[in-house]
Structures are given as C-alpha cells and as structure tokens.
PyMOL Python script that loads the backbone (N, CA, C, O; Angstrom):
from pymol import cmd

cmd.read_pdbstr("""\
ATOM      1  N   MET A   1       2.962  14.407  -5.562  1.00  0.00           N
ATOM      2  CA  MET A   1       1.949  13.907  -4.521  1.00  0.00           C
ATOM      3  C   MET A   1       0.684  14.706  -4.656  1.00  0.00           C
ATOM      4  O   MET A   1       0.698  15.935  -4.733  1.00  0.00           O
ATOM      5  N   LYS A   2      -0.397  13.987  -4.681  1.00  0.00           N
ATOM      6  CA  LYS A   2      -1.700  14.650  -4.875  1.00  0.00           C
ATOM      7  C   LYS A   2      -2.281  15.135  -3.540  1.00  0.00           C
ATOM      8  O   LYS A   2      -2.402  14.350  -2.599  1.00  0.00           O
ATOM      9  N   HIS A   3      -2.632  16.388  -3.454  1.00  0.00           N
ATOM     10  CA  HIS A   3      -3.235  16.965  -2.238  1.00  0.00           C
ATOM     11  C   HIS A   3      -4.777  16.817  -2.394  1.00  0.00           C
ATOM     12  O   HIS A   3      -5.344  17.238  -3.403  1.00  0.00           O
ATOM     13  N   ILE A   4      -5.450  16.202  -1.364  1.00  0.00           N
ATOM     14  CA  ILE A   4      -6.926  16.019  -1.525  1.00  0.00           C
ATOM     15  C   ILE A   4      -7.706  16.996  -0.770  1.00  0.00           C
ATOM     16  O   ILE A   4      -8.935  16.924  -0.809  1.00  0.00           O
ATOM     17  N   GLY A   5      -7.096  17.943  -0.058  1.00  0.00           N
ATOM     18  CA  GLY A   5      -7.891  19.093   0.573  1.00  0.00           C
ATOM     19  C   GLY A   5      -8.543  18.648   1.850  1.00  0.00           C
ATOM     20  O   GLY A   5      -9.573  19.226   2.195  1.00  0.00           O
ATOM     21  N   ILE A   6      -8.052  17.680   2.590  1.00  0.00           N
ATOM     22  CA  ILE A   6      -8.622  17.269   3.831  1.00  0.00           C
ATOM     23  C   ILE A   6      -7.522  17.456   4.920  1.00  0.00           C
ATOM     24  O   ILE A   6      -6.372  17.055   4.741  1.00  0.00           O
ATOM     25  N   THR A   7      -7.918  18.067   6.026  1.00  0.00           N
ATOM     26  CA  THR A   7      -6.980  18.275   7.153  1.00  0.00           C
ATOM     27  C   THR A   7      -7.581  17.594   8.365  1.00  0.00           C
ATOM     28  O   THR A   7      -8.757  17.770   8.684  1.00  0.00           O
ATOM     29  N   ARG A   8      -6.717  16.782   9.057  1.00  0.00           N
ATOM     30  CA  ARG A   8      -7.152  16.190  10.270  1.00  0.00           C
ATOM     31  C   ARG A   8      -6.149  16.522  11.371  1.00  0.00           C
ATOM     32  O   ARG A   8      -4.963  16.696  11.090  1.00  0.00           O
ATOM     33  N   ASN A   9      -6.592  16.610  12.578  1.00  0.00           N
ATOM     34  CA  ASN A   9      -5.678  16.831  13.697  1.00  0.00           C
ATOM     35  C   ASN A   9      -5.196  15.607  14.339  1.00  0.00           C
ATOM     36  O   ASN A   9      -5.916  14.608  14.373  1.00  0.00           O
ATOM     37  N   VAL A  10      -3.984  15.622  14.867  1.00  0.00           N
ATOM     38  CA  VAL A  10      -3.387  14.506  15.584  1.00  0.00           C
ATOM     39  C   VAL A  10      -3.994  14.524  16.928  1.00  0.00           C
ATOM     40  O   VAL A  10      -4.029  15.600  17.525  1.00  0.00           O
ATOM     41  N   ASP A  11      -4.490  13.429  17.491  1.00  0.00           N
ATOM     42  CA  ASP A  11      -5.103  13.493  18.855  1.00  0.00           C
ATOM     43  C   ASP A  11      -4.033  13.255  19.902  1.00  0.00           C
ATOM     44  O   ASP A  11      -2.867  13.047  19.566  1.00  0.00           O
ATOM     45  N   HIS A  12      -4.432  13.283  21.205  1.00  0.00           N
ATOM     46  CA  HIS A  12      -3.428  13.176  22.270  1.00  0.00           C
ATOM     47  C   HIS A  12      -2.697  11.842  22.320  1.00  0.00           C
ATOM     48  O   HIS A  12      -1.692  11.740  23.024  1.00  0.00           O
ATOM     49  N   LEU A  13      -3.141  10.840  21.625  1.00  0.00           N
ATOM     50  CA  LEU A  13      -2.425   9.572  21.478  1.00  0.00           C
ATOM     51  C   LEU A  13      -1.637   9.533  20.216  1.00  0.00           C
ATOM     52  O   LEU A  13      -1.027   8.493  19.967  1.00  0.00           O
ATOM     53  N   GLY A  14      -1.575  10.510  19.407  1.00  0.00           N
ATOM     54  CA  GLY A  14      -0.790  10.503  18.227  1.00  0.00           C
ATOM     55  C   GLY A  14      -1.526   9.897  17.022  1.00  0.00           C
ATOM     56  O   GLY A  14      -0.899   9.552  16.020  1.00  0.00           O
ATOM     57  N   ARG A  15      -2.822   9.772  17.120  1.00  0.00           N
ATOM     58  CA  ARG A  15      -3.618   9.138  16.032  1.00  0.00           C
ATOM     59  C   ARG A  15      -4.222  10.159  15.129  1.00  0.00           C
ATOM     60  O   ARG A  15      -4.542  11.273  15.545  1.00  0.00           O
ATOM     61  N   ILE A  16      -4.385   9.761  13.840  1.00  0.00           N
ATOM     62  CA  ILE A  16      -5.118  10.557  12.833  1.00  0.00           C
ATOM     63  C   ILE A  16      -6.098   9.613  12.195  1.00  0.00           C
ATOM     64  O   ILE A  16      -5.772   8.481  11.840  1.00  0.00           O
ATOM     65  N   VAL A  17      -7.336  10.118  12.056  1.00  0.00           N
ATOM     66  CA  VAL A  17      -8.437   9.252  11.448  1.00  0.00           C
ATOM     67  C   VAL A  17      -8.395   9.598   9.966  1.00  0.00           C
ATOM     68  O   VAL A  17      -8.387  10.774   9.604  1.00  0.00           O
ATOM     69  N   LEU A  18      -8.368   8.563   9.090  1.00  0.00           N
ATOM     70  CA  LEU A  18      -8.418   8.684   7.693  1.00  0.00           C
ATOM     71  C   LEU A  18      -9.858   8.713   7.375  1.00  0.00           C
ATOM     72  O   LEU A  18     -10.634   7.891   7.862  1.00  0.00           O
ATOM     73  N   PRO A  19     -10.253   9.713   6.507  1.00  0.00           N
ATOM     74  CA  PRO A  19     -11.743   9.866   6.109  1.00  0.00           C
ATOM     75  C   PRO A  19     -12.205   8.557   5.520  1.00  0.00           C
ATOM     76  O   PRO A  19     -11.453   7.839   4.861  1.00  0.00           O
ATOM     77  N   LYS A  20     -13.531   8.254   5.793  1.00  0.00           N
ATOM     78  CA  LYS A  20     -14.146   7.096   5.239  1.00  0.00           C
ATOM     79  C   LYS A  20     -14.026   6.951   3.773  1.00  0.00           C
ATOM     80  O   LYS A  20     -13.705   5.874   3.271  1.00  0.00           O
ATOM     81  N   GLU A  21     -14.285   8.048   3.048  1.00  0.00           N
ATOM     82  CA  GLU A  21     -14.194   8.052   1.596  1.00  0.00           C
ATOM     83  C   GLU A  21     -12.810   7.623   1.121  1.00  0.00           C
ATOM     84  O   GLU A  21     -12.704   6.876   0.148  1.00  0.00           O
ATOM     85  N   LEU A  22     -11.793   8.057   1.756  1.00  0.00           N
ATOM     86  CA  LEU A  22     -10.388   7.704   1.435  1.00  0.00           C
ATOM     87  C   LEU A  22     -10.130   6.182   1.683  1.00  0.00           C
ATOM     88  O   LEU A  22      -9.587   5.458   0.848  1.00  0.00           O
ATOM     89  N   ARG A  23     -10.570   5.763   2.911  1.00  0.00           N
ATOM     90  CA  ARG A  23     -10.437   4.380   3.274  1.00  0.00           C
ATOM     91  C   ARG A  23     -11.160   3.443   2.164  1.00  0.00           C
ATOM     92  O   ARG A  23     -10.595   2.488   1.630  1.00  0.00           O
ATOM     93  N   ASP A  24     -12.441   3.838   1.906  1.00  0.00           N
ATOM     94  CA  ASP A  24     -13.196   3.074   0.947  1.00  0.00           C
ATOM     95  C   ASP A  24     -12.562   3.051  -0.526  1.00  0.00           C
ATOM     96  O   ASP A  24     -12.588   2.036  -1.223  1.00  0.00           O
ATOM     97  N   SER A  25     -12.041   4.155  -0.897  1.00  0.00           N
ATOM     98  CA  SER A  25     -11.452   4.223  -2.278  1.00  0.00           C
ATOM     99  C   SER A  25     -10.160   3.495  -2.397  1.00  0.00           C
ATOM    100  O   SER A  25      -9.791   3.035  -3.478  1.00  0.00           O
ATOM    101  N   LEU A  26      -9.462   3.382  -1.294  1.00  0.00           N
ATOM    102  CA  LEU A  26      -8.218   2.617  -1.242  1.00  0.00           C
ATOM    103  C   LEU A  26      -8.302   1.209  -0.673  1.00  0.00           C
ATOM    104  O   LEU A  26      -7.287   0.540  -0.480  1.00  0.00           O
ATOM    105  N   ASP A  27      -9.615   0.739  -0.390  1.00  0.00           N
ATOM    106  CA  ASP A  27      -9.841  -0.563   0.137  1.00  0.00           C
ATOM    107  C   ASP A  27      -9.027  -0.784   1.361  1.00  0.00           C
ATOM    108  O   ASP A  27      -8.228  -1.717   1.432  1.00  0.00           O
ATOM    109  N   LEU A  28      -9.233   0.109   2.375  1.00  0.00           N
ATOM    110  CA  LEU A  28      -8.593   0.002   3.687  1.00  0.00           C
ATOM    111  C   LEU A  28      -9.565  -0.333   4.862  1.00  0.00           C
ATOM    112  O   LEU A  28      -9.901   0.550   5.651  1.00  0.00           O
ATOM    113  N   PRO A  29      -9.993  -1.560   4.964  1.00  0.00           N
ATOM    114  CA  PRO A  29     -10.989  -1.866   6.053  1.00  0.00           C
ATOM    115  C   PRO A  29     -10.280  -1.824   7.392  1.00  0.00           C
ATOM    116  O   PRO A  29      -9.050  -1.796   7.438  1.00  0.00           O
ATOM    117  N   ALA A  30     -11.043  -1.819   8.497  1.00  0.00           N
ATOM    118  CA  ALA A  30     -10.373  -1.721   9.799  1.00  0.00           C
ATOM    119  C   ALA A  30      -9.446  -2.917   9.906  1.00  0.00           C
ATOM    120  O   ALA A  30      -9.779  -3.985   9.394  1.00  0.00           O
ATOM    121  N   GLY A  31      -8.278  -2.778  10.561  1.00  0.00           N
ATOM    122  CA  GLY A  31      -7.336  -3.811  10.808  1.00  0.00           C
ATOM    123  C   GLY A  31      -6.318  -4.045   9.677  1.00  0.00           C
ATOM    124  O   GLY A  31      -5.458  -4.922   9.766  1.00  0.00           O
ATOM    125  N   THR A  32      -6.443  -3.228   8.602  1.00  0.00           N
ATOM    126  CA  THR A  32      -5.495  -3.274   7.513  1.00  0.00           C
ATOM    127  C   THR A  32      -4.115  -2.915   8.017  1.00  0.00           C
ATOM    128  O   THR A  32      -3.923  -1.808   8.521  1.00  0.00           O
ATOM    129  N   PRO A  33      -3.113  -3.841   7.897  1.00  0.00           N
ATOM    130  CA  PRO A  33      -1.705  -3.420   8.328  1.00  0.00           C
ATOM    131  C   PRO A  33      -1.186  -2.383   7.356  1.00  0.00           C
ATOM    132  O   PRO A  33      -1.390  -2.446   6.144  1.00  0.00           O
ATOM    133  N   MET A  34      -0.489  -1.404   7.973  1.00  0.00           N
ATOM    134  CA  MET A  34       0.026  -0.242   7.167  1.00  0.00           C
ATOM    135  C   MET A  34       1.545  -0.086   7.386  1.00  0.00           C
ATOM    136  O   MET A  34       2.007  -0.206   8.521  1.00  0.00           O
ATOM    137  N   ASP A  35       2.287   0.164   6.385  1.00  0.00           N
ATOM    138  CA  ASP A  35       3.676   0.479   6.528  1.00  0.00           C
ATOM    139  C   ASP A  35       3.844   2.044   6.621  1.00  0.00           C
ATOM    140  O   ASP A  35       3.244   2.777   5.835  1.00  0.00           O
ATOM    141  N   ILE A  36       4.644   2.518   7.567  1.00  0.00           N
ATOM    142  CA  ILE A  36       4.825   3.957   7.763  1.00  0.00           C
ATOM    143  C   ILE A  36       6.331   4.280   7.579  1.00  0.00           C
ATOM    144  O   ILE A  36       7.217   3.703   8.209  1.00  0.00           O
ATOM    145  N   SER A  37       6.533   5.224   6.689  1.00  0.00           N
ATOM    146  CA  SER A  37       7.872   5.695   6.415  1.00  0.00           C
ATOM    147  C   SER A  37       7.928   7.218   6.340  1.00  0.00           C
ATOM    148  O   SER A  37       6.905   7.902   6.291  1.00  0.00           O
ATOM    149  N   VAL A  38       9.197   7.735   6.332  1.00  0.00           N
ATOM    150  CA  VAL A  38       9.373   9.174   6.271  1.00  0.00           C
ATOM    151  C   VAL A  38      10.317   9.551   5.128  1.00  0.00           C
ATOM    152  O   VAL A  38      11.363   8.928   4.949  1.00  0.00           O
ATOM    153  N   GLU A  39       9.956  10.527   4.394  1.00  0.00           N
ATOM    154  CA  GLU A  39      10.816  11.071   3.329  1.00  0.00           C
ATOM    155  C   GLU A  39      10.840  12.583   3.563  1.00  0.00           C
ATOM    156  O   GLU A  39       9.869  13.287   3.282  1.00  0.00           O
ATOM    157  N   GLY A  40      12.008  13.080   4.100  1.00  0.00           N
ATOM    158  CA  GLY A  40      12.089  14.508   4.469  1.00  0.00           C
ATOM    159  C   GLY A  40      11.064  14.841   5.563  1.00  0.00           C
ATOM    160  O   GLY A  40      11.090  14.257   6.646  1.00  0.00           O
ATOM    161  N   ASP A  41      10.147  15.801   5.261  1.00  0.00           N
ATOM    162  CA  ASP A  41       9.050  16.136   6.242  1.00  0.00           C
ATOM    163  C   ASP A  41       7.718  15.535   5.848  1.00  0.00           C
ATOM    164  O   ASP A  41       6.671  16.033   6.260  1.00  0.00           O
ATOM    165  N   THR A  42       7.737  14.434   5.028  1.00  0.00           N
ATOM    166  CA  THR A  42       6.559  13.800   4.556  1.00  0.00           C
ATOM    167  C   THR A  42       6.405  12.412   5.154  1.00  0.00           C
ATOM    168  O   THR A  42       7.336  11.608   5.103  1.00  0.00           O
ATOM    169  N   ILE A  43       5.221  12.118   5.727  1.00  0.00           N
ATOM    170  CA  ILE A  43       4.949  10.835   6.231  1.00  0.00           C
ATOM    171  C   ILE A  43       4.159  10.038   5.191  1.00  0.00           C
ATOM    172  O   ILE A  43       3.104  10.441   4.702  1.00  0.00           O
ATOM    173  N   LEU A  44       4.771   8.832   4.879  1.00  0.00           N
ATOM    174  CA  LEU A  44       4.137   8.036   3.815  1.00  0.00           C
ATOM    175  C   LEU A  44       3.452   6.758   4.466  1.00  0.00           C
ATOM    176  O   LEU A  44       4.047   6.047   5.275  1.00  0.00           O
ATOM    177  N   LEU A  45       2.170   6.532   4.050  1.00  0.00           N
ATOM    178  CA  LEU A  45       1.447   5.356   4.545  1.00  0.00           C
ATOM    179  C   LEU A  45       1.183   4.442   3.273  1.00  0.00           C
ATOM    180  O   LEU A  45       0.703   4.879   2.228  1.00  0.00           O
ATOM    181  N   LYS A  46       1.540   3.167   3.478  1.00  0.00           N
ATOM    182  CA  LYS A  46       1.270   2.180   2.345  1.00  0.00           C
ATOM    183  C   LYS A  46       0.694   0.945   3.005  1.00  0.00           C
ATOM    184  O   LYS A  46       1.037   0.589   4.133  1.00  0.00           O
ATOM    185  N   LYS A  47      -0.232   0.279   2.228  1.00  0.00           N
ATOM    186  CA  LYS A  47      -0.671  -1.061   2.634  1.00  0.00           C
ATOM    187  C   LYS A  47       0.560  -1.956   2.809  1.00  0.00           C
ATOM    188  O   LYS A  47       1.457  -1.960   1.966  1.00  0.00           O
ATOM    189  N   HIS A  48       0.593  -2.706   3.901  1.00  0.00           N
ATOM    190  CA  HIS A  48       1.695  -3.634   4.084  1.00  0.00           C
ATOM    191  C   HIS A  48       1.518  -4.821   3.130  1.00  0.00           C
ATOM    192  O   HIS A  48       0.431  -5.379   2.977  1.00  0.00           O
ATOM    193  N   ARG A  49       2.609  -5.168   2.517  1.00  0.00           N
ATOM    194  CA  ARG A  49       2.672  -6.361   1.596  1.00  0.00           C
ATOM    195  C   ARG A  49       3.750  -7.190   2.153  1.00  0.00           C
ATOM    196  O   ARG A  49       4.870  -6.723   2.358  1.00  0.00           O
ATOM    197  N   ALA A  50       3.406  -8.532   2.427  1.00  0.00           N
ATOM    198  CA  ALA A  50       4.427  -9.464   2.856  1.00  0.00           C
ATOM    199  C   ALA A  50       5.474  -9.659   1.875  1.00  0.00           C
ATOM    200  O   ALA A  50       5.203  -9.601   0.676  1.00  0.00           O
ATOM    201  N   GLN A  51       6.726  -9.901   2.315  1.00  0.00           N
ATOM    202  CA  GLN A  51       7.778 -10.198   1.328  1.00  0.00           C
ATOM    203  C   GLN A  51       7.375 -11.416   0.539  1.00  0.00           C
ATOM    204  O   GLN A  51       6.882 -12.391   1.107  1.00  0.00           O
ATOM    205  N   GLY A  52       7.570 -11.378  -0.720  1.00  0.00           N
ATOM    206  CA  GLY A  52       7.194 -12.516  -1.570  1.00  0.00           C
ATOM    207  C   GLY A  52       5.780 -12.530  -1.900  1.00  0.00           C
ATOM    208  O   GLY A  52       5.249 -13.562  -2.310  1.00  0.00           O
ATOM    209  N   CYS A  53       5.081 -11.350  -1.731  1.00  0.00           N
ATOM    210  CA  CYS A  53       3.712 -11.297  -2.027  1.00  0.00           C
ATOM    211  C   CYS A  53       3.487 -10.459  -3.287  1.00  0.00           C
ATOM    212  O   CYS A  53       3.964  -9.326  -3.329  1.00  0.00           O
ATOM    213  N   CYS A  54       2.768 -10.963  -4.346  1.00  0.00           N
ATOM    214  CA  CYS A  54       2.661 -10.278  -5.591  1.00  0.00           C
ATOM    215  C   CYS A  54       1.872  -8.929  -5.398  1.00  0.00           C
ATOM    216  O   CYS A  54       0.819  -8.885  -4.761  1.00  0.00           O
ATOM    217  N   VAL A  55       2.424  -7.886  -5.965  1.00  0.00           N
ATOM    218  CA  VAL A  55       1.781  -6.562  -5.809  1.00  0.00           C
ATOM    219  C   VAL A  55       0.483  -6.487  -6.551  1.00  0.00           C
ATOM    220  O   VAL A  55      -0.373  -5.672  -6.206  1.00  0.00           O
ATOM    221  N   PHE A  56       0.303  -7.304  -7.557  1.00  0.00           N
ATOM    222  CA  PHE A  56      -0.910  -7.273  -8.370  1.00  0.00           C
ATOM    223  C   PHE A  56      -2.071  -8.154  -7.841  1.00  0.00           C
ATOM    224  O   PHE A  56      -3.221  -7.726  -7.739  1.00  0.00           O
ATOM    225  N   CYS A  57      -1.727  -9.310  -7.537  1.00  0.00           N
ATOM    226  CA  CYS A  57      -2.851 -10.278  -7.097  1.00  0.00           C
ATOM    227  C   CYS A  57      -2.795 -10.595  -5.575  1.00  0.00           C
ATOM    228  O   CYS A  57      -3.755 -11.128  -5.018  1.00  0.00           O
ATOM    229  N   GLY A  58      -1.667 -10.262  -4.916  1.00  0.00           N
ATOM    230  CA  GLY A  58      -1.559 -10.571  -3.429  1.00  0.00           C
ATOM    231  C   GLY A  58      -1.174 -11.980  -3.143  1.00  0.00           C
ATOM    232  O   GLY A  58      -1.042 -12.378  -1.985  1.00  0.00           O
ATOM    233  N   MET A  59      -0.991 -12.737  -4.181  1.00  0.00           N
ATOM    234  CA  MET A  59      -0.682 -14.182  -3.996  1.00  0.00           C
ATOM    235  C   MET A  59       0.805 -14.316  -3.400  1.00  0.00           C
ATOM    236  O   MET A  59       1.759 -13.656  -3.813  1.00  0.00           O
ATOM    237  N   GLU A  60       0.856 -15.179  -2.462  1.00  0.00           N
ATOM    238  CA  GLU A  60       2.271 -15.474  -1.906  1.00  0.00           C
ATOM    239  C   GLU A  60       2.699 -16.661  -2.698  1.00  0.00           C
ATOM    240  O   GLU A  60       2.139 -17.753  -2.603  1.00  0.00           O
ATOM    241  N   ASP A  61       3.698 -16.416  -3.474  1.00  0.00           N
ATOM    242  CA  ASP A  61       4.217 -17.465  -4.407  1.00  0.00           C
ATOM    243  C   ASP A  61       5.697 -17.652  -4.148  1.00  0.00           C
ATOM    244  O   ASP A  61       6.420 -16.661  -4.050  1.00  0.00           O
ATOM    245  N   PRO A  62       6.184 -18.886  -4.033  1.00  0.00           N
ATOM    246  CA  PRO A  62       7.625 -19.070  -3.779  1.00  0.00           C
ATOM    247  C   PRO A  62       8.487 -18.655  -5.003  1.00  0.00           C
ATOM    248  O   PRO A  62       9.710 -18.557  -4.898  1.00  0.00           O
ATOM    249  N   HIS A  63       7.855 -18.424  -6.114  1.00  0.00           N
ATOM    250  CA  HIS A  63       8.587 -18.038  -7.392  1.00  0.00           C
ATOM    251  C   HIS A  63       8.397 -16.619  -7.702  1.00  0.00           C
ATOM    252  O   HIS A  63       8.588 -16.218  -8.850  1.00  0.00           O
ATOM    253  N   VAL A  64       8.007 -15.771  -6.690  1.00  0.00           N
ATOM    254  CA  VAL A  64       7.782 -14.326  -6.891  1.00  0.00           C
ATOM    255  C   VAL A  64       9.219 -13.730  -7.300  1.00  0.00           C
ATOM    256  O   VAL A  64      10.244 -14.159  -6.770  1.00  0.00           O
ATOM    257  N   ILE A  65       9.233 -12.790  -8.202  1.00  0.00           N
ATOM    258  CA  ILE A  65      10.477 -12.151  -8.586  1.00  0.00           C
ATOM    259  C   ILE A  65      10.293 -10.717  -8.202  1.00  0.00           C
ATOM    260  O   ILE A  65       9.157 -10.242  -8.168  1.00  0.00           O
ATOM    261  N   THR A  66      11.390  -9.974  -7.900  1.00  0.00           N
ATOM    262  CA  THR A  66      11.365  -8.577  -7.561  1.00  0.00           C
ATOM    263  C   THR A  66      11.959  -7.770  -8.703  1.00  0.00           C
ATOM    264  O   THR A  66      13.093  -7.989  -9.129  1.00  0.00           O
ATOM    265  N   ILE A  67      11.155  -6.828  -9.185  1.00  0.00           N
ATOM    266  CA  ILE A  67      11.599  -5.880 -10.305  1.00  0.00           C
ATOM    267  C   ILE A  67      11.483  -4.458  -9.772  1.00  0.00           C
ATOM    268  O   ILE A  67      10.373  -4.012  -9.482  1.00  0.00           O
ATOM    269  N   ASN A  68      12.550  -3.755  -9.637  1.00  0.00           N
ATOM    270  CA  ASN A  68      12.495  -2.369  -9.117  1.00  0.00           C
ATOM    271  C   ASN A  68      11.723  -2.327  -7.748  1.00  0.00           C
ATOM    272  O   ASN A  68      10.828  -1.505  -7.546  1.00  0.00           O
ATOM    273  N   ASN A  69      12.102  -3.223  -6.855  1.00  0.00           N
ATOM    274  CA  ASN A  69      11.494  -3.273  -5.522  1.00  0.00           C
ATOM    275  C   ASN A  69       9.962  -3.650  -5.569  1.00  0.00           C
ATOM    276  O   ASN A  69       9.229  -3.381  -4.618  1.00  0.00           O
ATOM    277  N   VAL A  70       9.524  -4.252  -6.653  1.00  0.00           N
ATOM    278  CA  VAL A  70       8.141  -4.642  -6.761  1.00  0.00           C
ATOM    279  C   VAL A  70       8.089  -6.227  -6.895  1.00  0.00           C
ATOM    280  O   VAL A  70       8.774  -6.783  -7.753  1.00  0.00           O
ATOM    281  N   CYS A  71       7.319  -6.901  -6.088  1.00  0.00           N
ATOM    282  CA  CYS A  71       7.253  -8.304  -6.209  1.00  0.00           C
ATOM    283  C   CYS A  71       6.122  -8.662  -7.193  1.00  0.00           C
ATOM    284  O   CYS A  71       5.010  -8.145  -7.092  1.00  0.00           O
ATOM    285  N   VAL A  72       6.419  -9.517  -8.103  1.00  0.00           N
ATOM    286  CA  VAL A  72       5.446 -10.004  -9.181  1.00  0.00           C
ATOM    287  C   VAL A  72       5.481 -11.555  -9.238  1.00  0.00           C
ATOM    288  O   VAL A  72       6.563 -12.136  -9.324  1.00  0.00           O
ATOM    289  N   CYS A  73       4.344 -12.207  -9.193  1.00  0.00           N
ATOM    290  CA  CYS A  73       4.289 -13.620  -9.316  1.00  0.00           C
ATOM    291  C   CYS A  73       4.397 -13.981 -10.780  1.00  0.00           C
ATOM    292  O   CYS A  73       4.258 -13.109 -11.638  1.00  0.00           O
ATOM    293  N   GLN A  74       4.645 -15.258 -11.094  1.00  0.00           N
ATOM    294  CA  GLN A  74       4.872 -15.744 -12.401  1.00  0.00           C
ATOM    295  C   GLN A  74       3.604 -15.553 -13.315  1.00  0.00           C
ATOM    296  O   GLN A  74       3.684 -15.208 -14.494  1.00  0.00           O
ATOM    297  N   ASN A  75       2.450 -15.807 -12.665  1.00  0.00           N
ATOM    298  CA  ASN A  75       1.163 -15.634 -13.372  1.00  0.00           C
ATOM    299  C   ASN A  75       0.903 -14.167 -13.900  1.00  0.00           C
ATOM    300  O   ASN A  75       0.536 -13.907 -15.046  1.00  0.00           O
ATOM    301  N   CYS A  76       1.130 -13.313 -12.971  1.00  0.00           N
ATOM    302  CA  CYS A  76       0.924 -11.885 -13.305  1.00  0.00           C
ATOM    303  C   CYS A  76       1.994 -11.434 -14.301  1.00  0.00           C
ATOM    304  O   CYS A  76       1.684 -10.685 -15.227  1.00  0.00           O
ATOM    305  N   LEU A  77       3.226 -11.867 -14.136  1.00  0.00           N
ATOM    306  CA  LEU A  77       4.257 -11.546 -15.048  1.00  0.00           C
ATOM    307  C   LEU A  77       3.892 -11.986 -16.462  1.00  0.00           C
ATOM    308  O   LEU A  77       4.118 -11.250 -17.422  1.00  0.00           O
ATOM    309  N   SER A  78       3.307 -13.229 -16.594  1.00  0.00           N
ATOM    310  CA  SER A  78       2.895 -13.734 -17.966  1.00  0.00           C
ATOM    311  C   SER A  78       1.851 -12.790 -18.492  1.00  0.00           C
ATOM    312  O   SER A  78       1.913 -12.372 -19.648  1.00  0.00           O
ATOM    313  N   LYS A  79       0.857 -12.435 -17.628  1.00  0.00           N
ATOM    314  CA  LYS A  79      -0.165 -11.525 -18.112  1.00  0.00           C
ATOM    315  C   LYS A  79       0.308 -10.222 -18.555  1.00  0.00           C
ATOM    316  O   LYS A  79      -0.232  -9.666 -19.511  1.00  0.00           O
ATOM    317  N   LEU A  80       1.368  -9.651 -17.867  1.00  0.00           N
ATOM    318  CA  LEU A  80       1.921  -8.382 -18.189  1.00  0.00           C
ATOM    319  C   LEU A  80       2.681  -8.383 -19.595  1.00  0.00           C
ATOM    320  O   LEU A  80       2.725  -7.409 -20.347  1.00  0.00           O
ATOM    321  N   ARG A  81       3.264  -9.605 -19.830  1.00  0.00           N
ATOM    322  CA  ARG A  81       4.004  -9.697 -21.064  1.00  0.00           C
ATOM    323  C   ARG A  81       3.023  -9.735 -22.295  1.00  0.00           C
ATOM    324  O   ARG A  81       3.442  -9.461 -23.419  1.00  0.00           O
ATOM    325  N   THR A  82       1.786 -10.058 -22.080  1.00  0.00           N
ATOM    326  CA  THR A  82       0.799 -10.048 -23.209  1.00  0.00           C
ATOM    327  C   THR A  82       0.256  -8.684 -23.482  1.00  0.00           C
ATOM    328  O   THR A  82      -0.430  -8.507 -24.489  1.00  0.00           O
ATOM    329  N   LEU A  83       0.511  -7.728 -22.671  1.00  0.00           N
ATOM    330  CA  LEU A  83       0.018  -6.361 -22.874  1.00  0.00           C
ATOM    331  C   LEU A  83       0.740  -5.595 -23.851  1.00  0.00           C
ATOM    332  O   LEU A  83       0.405  -4.436 -24.097  1.00  0.00           O
TER     333      LEU A  83
END
""", "prot")
cmd.dss("prot")
cmd.show_as("cartoon", "prot")
cmd.util.cbc("prot")
cmd.orient("prot")
C-alpha cells in the first residue's frame, strides 16, 4: 500500500476529508458512492461498482463475466485478448 504523506483528523461526526488533489487524481466528484471495508487495522475505500458493471468501461451488460472477482464485459474482454 502506498503512503502519500497526508494526515487528516476524524471530526466529531466521524468524517474525514479527502484532499482535493487525491479526489481529482482518482476522479471522485462529490456524491461518488464508495465501498468501505476493513482488513486488519486498515480501512479500505473503493469506488462502488454495481454488480454486473464492467470494471474497465463501467458498462452494465447482461453478459458481464467475473474473473477473479472482477467484472468484465464482452467488448472489453475482446479488447484484452488483442493485447
């Protein structure tokens, strides 16, 4: 896990503000749904992706397949095969 050298305090409502540079670099505009999980003493934040939503293009496709817990649509899978 990469440490970026930024420390933020948790406020009285339990909130932490993500720095603007981080939100911009990860394309996290206001209102972006986030998944929160815990591994040991580490809190993980990930952009929420709907079930059946391609991890590459975001397309919701009824023919999305899951490979190692990653959803990929047929179009992106075809593109990956040409690499």
